N, C-alpha and C positions, 0 to 999 in steps of 0.2 A: 504494500499498500503506499502511496505516497502523497504527501499533502504541497499543494501548491498556495492557496491562503489560510491563514489561521487568524482566527478573529478572537481578540483579547477583551475581557471586560475589565479596564484599566482603571484602578482606584487607589489609593495611598496608604492603604490598611496591611496589616501585615501578610493577611491572605492575599488580599492585591498583589504584594511583592512575590509572595511564591509562586503565583500563576504567571506571573511575567519571566519569573526565571526559568518554569517549565516552557512557556511558550517560546523563550528565545533560543533554548535548546532545540527545541523540534524544527524552529523555523530554519537552524543552522544546520541540523542534520538532514534535512528534507529541500534545503535550499528555496524556501516557501516564503512569502511575501508576509508578514506580520501586520496585521490591522488591529488599531487600538481604538474601543469605543469607550465612552465615559458615561455613565448612566447616572442620571439625578435620583437620589432617594427621595420618596414623598414626605414631608414633614409628618412626624408622629403625629401632631393633634388634627390634621388633614385626613391622614390615613384612616385613623380611629372613628373620624367624624365628629364634627363639633355640633353642641346641641347649641337652641335658640338664645339659651338663656346665658351662654358663653361669649355671645356676641357683644364685643365693647364699642365698635365703633369703626369707621372708616378710617380714621386717621391713625388708629392701633394696628389694624389690619395693614394697611398698606406699610407700617413700621415694621410688623413682623415679615412680610413679604418681603421688603428691602433687604432684612438683616439675612433671610433663607438665600436669597439671590447673591449676595456677597459670600455667605458659606459655601454654598455649591459652588461659585466661580474660584474661589480658593483652594477647595477639593480639586477642582477640574485642574486647575494650574501645576497644582501638586502632581497628579496622577499623570499629565502631561511631560512633566519635567522627569518622572522616573521612567518612562515608556521610551523619551528620546535616549534617556542616558545610555 
């Protein structure tokens, strides 16, 4: 069996670093093209579903979403740095 393309879920966690090491070894062994993809994890509060009584207002929600966007971008940047190393 020969691999031509390998798709890797890239993230800066310890598990992500282990997956990257295995993917790099396989790509070298099979002279394959390695493709990294970063997946955003849904925020826990939204994943569990927010009750109507938890809603505080548009300004607070906007701030929450903005902080999430910054955190996601930082995590994506770190994953990209590890992938390109």
